[in-house]
LUMZA-605437 format. One line per field, with one value per residue: residue number from 1; z, y, x of N, C-alpha, C, O in turn. Coordinates in pm, 1 decimal. Layout:
LUMZA-605437
num	[NUM  ...]
nz	[Z  ...]
ny	[Y  ...]
nx	[X  ...]
caz	[Z  ...]
cay	[Y  ...]
cax	[X  ...]
cz	[Z  ...]
cy	[Y  ...]
cx	[X  ...]
oz	[Z  ...]
oy	[Y  ...]
ox	[X  ...]
This chain:
LUMZA-605437
num	[1  2  3  4  5  6  7  8  9  10  11  12  13  14  15  16  17  18  19  20  21  22  23  24  25  26  27  28  29  30  31  32  33  34  35  36  37  38  39  40  41  42  43  44  45  46  47  48  49  50  51  52  53  54  55  56  57  58  59  60  61  62  63  64  65  66  67  68  69  70  71  72  73  74  75  76  77  78  79  80  81  82  83  84  85  86  87  88  89  90]
nz	[0.0  -69.3  15.7  -71.8  -42.4  124.1  270.2  278.1  501.0  514.7  263.1  -58.4  -240.5  -209.9  45.3  -47.9  -320.5  -324.4  -210.7  -405.3  -614.8  -499.8  -467.7  -736.5  -837.6  -695.7  -802.0  -1068.5  -1042.6  -976.0  -719.3  -646.8  -808.7  -1123.7  -1098.6  -835.9  -489.3  -330.5  -17.2  258.6  303.0  564.3  635.4  448.2  527.6  780.8  713.4  564.5  730.6  719.4  693.8  659.9  472.0  309.3  185.6  43.9  -137.3  -285.1  -398.4  -548.9  -748.5  -887.3  -976.6  -1155.8  -1345.2  -1445.0  -1332.0  -1104.6  -980.9  -823.3  -641.9  -523.8  -178.5  -171.7  -226.7  -342.7  -650.2  -871.5  -1202.9  -1528.2  -1714.9  -1548.1  -1454.1  -1661.8  -1788.0  -1910.7  -2223.3  -2260.8  -2372.2  -2670.5]
ny	[-118.2  224.0  573.6  705.8  532.1  553.5  592.0  882.4  1007.4  1244.9  1350.8  1482.0  1276.3  976.7  728.4  454.9  478.3  588.7  375.2  180.0  283.0  268.9  -9.8  -86.9  29.6  -116.7  -372.3  -323.8  -259.2  -499.5  -608.8  -802.0  -1103.5  -1237.7  -1453.2  -1512.6  -1490.8  -1194.5  -1028.0  -1097.8  -946.7  -847.1  -825.4  -631.7  -419.9  -366.5  -300.1  -64.2  93.2  114.0  48.2  -280.5  -284.0  -72.5  -179.6  -386.0  -237.8  -108.2  -327.4  -424.8  -226.9  -273.1  -529.9  -486.0  -344.9  -542.3  -600.2  -751.8  -1069.6  -1282.6  -1588.4  -1795.5  -1865.2  -1880.3  -1644.1  -1326.3  -1254.7  -1161.3  -1071.8  -1185.3  -981.6  -760.5  -743.3  -669.1  -404.8  -108.7  46.0  379.7  639.2  825.3]
nx	[83.8  40.9  103.1  -124.2  -327.8  -557.3  -875.5  -1053.6  -1260.3  -1408.4  -1407.0  -1521.3  -1587.0  -1764.4  -1691.7  -1705.9  -1661.4  -1405.7  -1266.1  -1311.6  -1156.8  -903.5  -876.5  -894.9  -659.9  -469.9  -509.2  -437.5  -168.4  -66.0  -79.9  -262.3  -318.7  -450.4  -732.5  -684.0  -768.4  -899.5  -830.8  -1054.6  -1382.6  -1404.7  -1134.1  -1048.3  -1211.3  -1106.0  -841.6  -873.2  -1021.0  -1305.4  -1661.1  -1806.3  -2011.1  -1937.2  -1714.0  -1838.5  -1997.0  -1796.9  -1661.6  -1872.8  -1894.9  -1657.7  -1697.1  -1906.0  -1761.2  -1603.0  -1359.8  -1331.8  -1456.5  -1699.2  -1707.1  -1944.1  -1947.2  -1675.7  -1527.2  -1395.9  -1246.8  -973.5  -1029.1  -921.5  -938.0  -942.1  -686.7  -524.6  -334.2  -453.1  -401.8  -281.7  -497.9  -468.4]
caz	[0.0  -74.1  100.6  -122.1  -26.3  242.9  248.0  352.1  533.5  494.9  125.6  -136.8  -303.5  -106.7  80.4  -129.4  -449.7  -297.6  -191.9  -535.6  -690.6  -435.4  -502.9  -879.6  -854.3  -644.1  -901.4  -1187.4  -1018.4  -955.9  -580.0  -648.8  -941.3  -1180.8  -1045.0  -695.9  -407.1  -253.1  124.9  289.9  326.8  698.6  632.0  376.1  613.0  883.5  650.4  516.2  833.5  666.9  727.3  565.8  364.4  218.7  106.8  -49.6  -245.5  -368.6  -474.9  -646.7  -862.5  -963.6  -1044.9  -1271.1  -1443.5  -1493.2  -1268.7  -1006.8  -987.7  -700.4  -645.7  -401.4  -67.0  -190.2  -214.4  -456.0  -724.6  -979.2  -1335.2  -1625.0  -1772.6  -1447.0  -1428.8  -1775.0  -1786.8  -2033.2  -2292.8  -2251.2  -2492.0  -2724.2]
cay	[0.0  349.1  680.0  749.7  421.5  577.3  648.0  1007.3  1001.2  1373.0  1396.2  1490.7  1147.4  882.0  629.4  333.1  509.4  600.1  240.8  112.5  330.9  213.1  -151.7  -93.1  60.9  -229.7  -479.2  -285.0  -262.3  -637.4  -653.4  -924.6  -1162.6  -1294.6  -1579.0  -1527.1  -1418.5  -1075.5  -1049.3  -1100.4  -816.8  -801.7  -783.0  -504.6  -317.5  -331.9  -236.3  70.7  161.2  140.5  -54.6  -392.3  -241.6  11.8  -273.6  -453.6  -145.3  -87.2  -450.0  -429.2  -141.3  -337.2  -644.1  -427.8  -304.7  -659.4  -607.1  -859.9  -1158.2  -1358.1  -1729.7  -1816.3  -1937.8  -1886.4  -1511.6  -1234.6  -1280.9  -1069.8  -1128.5  -1167.0  -848.5  -660.8  -734.8  -607.9  -260.2  -52.2  139.7  516.8  691.6  940.0]
cax	[0.0  113.2  48.0  -254.3  -421.8  -638.8  -1008.5  -1071.3  -1402.6  -1478.1  -1383.5  -1645.2  -1614.3  -1806.7  -1589.0  -1706.5  -1598.5  -1262.1  -1213.7  -1312.2  -1041.0  -784.4  -868.3  -864.7  -517.5  -392.0  -518.6  -361.5  -23.7  -25.9  -82.0  -342.0  -305.1  -573.1  -785.2  -643.5  -865.8  -870.4  -858.6  -1197.9  -1446.7  -1367.9  -993.9  -1041.5  -1274.2  -1008.5  -725.6  -905.2  -1099.6  -1439.4  -1759.8  -1814.3  -2100.7  -1857.9  -1632.5  -1928.4  -2034.1  -1677.7  -1642.4  -1981.5  -1858.3  -1550.8  -1757.7  -1976.6  -1659.8  -1530.4  -1228.1  -1340.0  -1572.5  -1715.3  -1742.6  -2021.6  -1886.3  -1530.2  -1469.1  -1386.4  -1122.9  -936.5  -1052.8  -812.2  -956.4  -910.5  -543.9  -454.8  -317.9  -508.2  -313.7  -330.8  -561.6  -391.2]
cz	[0.0  12.2  54.0  -104.9  102.1  200.8  338.6  377.1  512.2  356.4  50.0  -203.2  -194.0  -79.4  -7.8  -266.1  -433.6  -285.8  -323.1  -617.7  -631.6  -475.4  -649.9  -904.0  -805.6  -740.5  -1020.1  -1164.6  -979.2  -811.7  -565.0  -791.5  -990.9  -1120.5  -904.8  -610.7  -346.3  -106.0  148.1  309.2  463.0  704.7  562.2  459.6  721.0  827.4  616.2  612.2  781.2  711.2  620.6  447.8  262.3  128.0  3.0  -166.2  -340.1  -456.8  -582.1  -769.6  -950.8  -1032.6  -1169.0  -1381.8  -1497.7  -1434.2  -1173.8  -1039.8  -856.0  -730.9  -515.0  -301.7  -78.1  -174.5  -343.1  -517.9  -830.6  -1111.7  -1423.0  -1682.8  -1675.2  -1427.3  -1542.3  -1758.3  -1919.7  -2092.9  -2280.0  -2382.4  -2538.9  -2707.2]
cy	[124.0  454.2  727.6  642.9  435.3  634.4  770.1  1023.7  1132.5  1433.2  1402.8  1357.8  1047.8  776.1  504.7  357.7  526.8  461.9  163.8  155.2  278.1  66.9  -170.5  -69.4  -54.9  -347.8  -446.1  -285.5  -401.6  -684.2  -783.8  -976.4  -1221.2  -1431.8  -1611.3  -1443.8  -1291.1  -1112.1  -1044.7  -958.4  -761.7  -754.7  -648.3  -391.8  -272.3  -256.7  -90.7  149.7  207.2  27.4  -164.2  -358.0  -153.6  -76.0  -342.1  -363.6  -122.5  -209.3  -462.1  -344.9  -209.3  -464.2  -595.6  -390.1  -422.1  -676.3  -727.3  -950.6  -1234.1  -1502.8  -1755.3  -1908.1  -1951.2  -1749.1  -1432.8  -1248.9  -1173.9  -1140.2  -1107.9  -1026.2  -739.9  -640.1  -668.7  -457.2  -206.1  48.1  281.5  562.0  814.2  1070.3]
cx	[87.8  46.4  -89.9  -362.4  -502.4  -772.7  -1021.0  -1220.7  -1477.7  -1452.5  -1515.9  -1684.5  -1652.3  -1699.1  -1589.3  -1644.2  -1447.2  -1199.3  -1209.9  -1190.2  -910.1  -766.9  -835.4  -715.2  -430.9  -394.9  -429.4  -211.6  25.6  -19.9  -159.8  -342.2  -437.0  -604.3  -736.7  -738.5  -810.2  -882.7  -1010.5  -1251.7  -1407.2  -1222.7  -980.0  -1101.8  -1176.6  -889.2  -753.4  -993.8  -1235.4  -1532.6  -1760.1  -1905.6  -2030.2  -1772.1  -1721.1  -1967.2  -1917.2  -1653.1  -1749.9  -1952.2  -1753.9  -1598.7  -1830.8  -1879.3  -1578.6  -1391.5  -1220.0  -1457.2  -1581.1  -1748.6  -1818.0  -1949.2  -1734.8  -1464.4  -1472.5  -1248.2  -1100.0  -962.3  -930.0  -817.9  -912.7  -762.9  -467.4  -447.8  -366.8  -410.8  -369.8  -392.5  -487.1  -464.2]
oz	[61.4  75.1  133.5  -148.5  179.5  107.8  459.8  284.8  493.5  335.2  88.9  -220.0  -95.0  -169.6  -39.7  -322.2  -519.5  -342.8  -349.1  -683.0  -705.4  -512.2  -685.5  -982.2  -867.7  -758.5  -1067.0  -1258.0  -952.2  -783.4  -480.1  -885.3  -911.0  -1095.6  -860.0  -654.2  -315.1  -72.9  64.8  328.8  476.0  771.1  610.4  461.8  749.4  887.7  636.2  580.0  796.6  760.1  506.5  335.1  143.0  8.4  -113.2  -281.0  -461.7  -576.3  -694.0  -882.0  -1073.5  -1137.0  -1275.5  -1499.9  -1586.1  -1482.0  -1163.8  -1116.6  -785.3  -832.7  -406.9  -337.9  -1.9  -115.0  -438.7  -448.2  -873.6  -1130.4  -1394.7  -1697.8  -1715.1  -1388.2  -1521.5  -1719.2  -2026.5  -2021.5  -2287.4  -2490.2  -2458.2  -2746.7]
oy	[127.3  427.2  784.3  661.9  340.3  714.5  761.7  1050.6  1131.0  1552.6  1337.3  1330.4  1035.2  738.5  453.1  268.3  484.2  434.9  90.1  71.8  246.3  24.3  -259.0  -140.8  -87.2  -415.7  -531.4  -309.7  -420.4  -788.5  -866.6  -899.6  -1251.3  -1513.4  -1725.5  -1338.2  -1280.8  -1216.4  -992.7  -863.5  -642.5  -655.8  -560.3  -280.7  -153.0  -160.5  -4.1  260.4  323.0  -76.1  -142.3  -399.8  -159.6  -49.7  -354.4  -408.1  -118.0  -195.7  -505.0  -386.0  -203.5  -501.5  -656.2  -402.2  -404.2  -758.8  -794.5  -913.9  -1248.0  -1534.4  -1738.4  -2013.9  -2025.6  -1738.8  -1467.6  -1254.4  -1105.4  -1255.0  -1023.0  -959.9  -639.5  -531.9  -617.8  -392.3  -252.1  124.8  301.4  527.0  898.1  1175.2]
ox	[194.5  -55.8  -164.9  -476.0  -514.4  -781.7  -1001.3  -1297.6  -1599.4  -1474.0  -1612.6  -1803.3  -1580.2  -1624.2  -1482.2  -1580.9  -1370.1  -1093.6  -1114.8  -1127.3  -816.8  -657.4  -757.6  -652.5  -329.7  -293.9  -354.1  -135.1  144.2  39.0  -126.8  -363.7  -525.7  -515.6  -747.3  -784.5  -691.6  -939.0  -1084.8  -1175.8  -1379.2  -1191.9  -908.6  -1048.7  -1166.1  -841.6  -668.3  -1037.0  -1274.4  -1487.3  -1719.5  -1878.8  -2060.0  -1759.5  -1682.3  -1970.0  -1935.7  -1626.7  -1721.5  -1981.0  -1761.4  -1545.2  -1819.6  -1912.1  -1494.8  -1313.7  -1117.3  -1546.1  -1481.3  -1810.3  -1761.4  -1897.6  -1673.0  -1357.1  -1541.9  -1146.9  -1192.8  -922.0  -845.4  -715.2  -853.6  -718.9  -357.3  -544.8  -326.5  -346.3  -491.1  -344.6  -447.0  -413.3]
């Protein structure tokens, strides 16, 4: 984790959106590999000092974007698509 990997609770951007961007950045820089599980919701909540519901909303956004996927009773995983670094647009 870097110095910018903190959720600022009084920022204009809601905490779940901040967390989604933090998790997206961690996936893109290779902190979590494709088809490998993320830490549990409770672990992420503790790490980022947010509620479990905040973690769920953030993960939900990343699932919608194809970055993550869930396996029932197993956890949340990084998708192949989520791990690829996108080329910058000209």
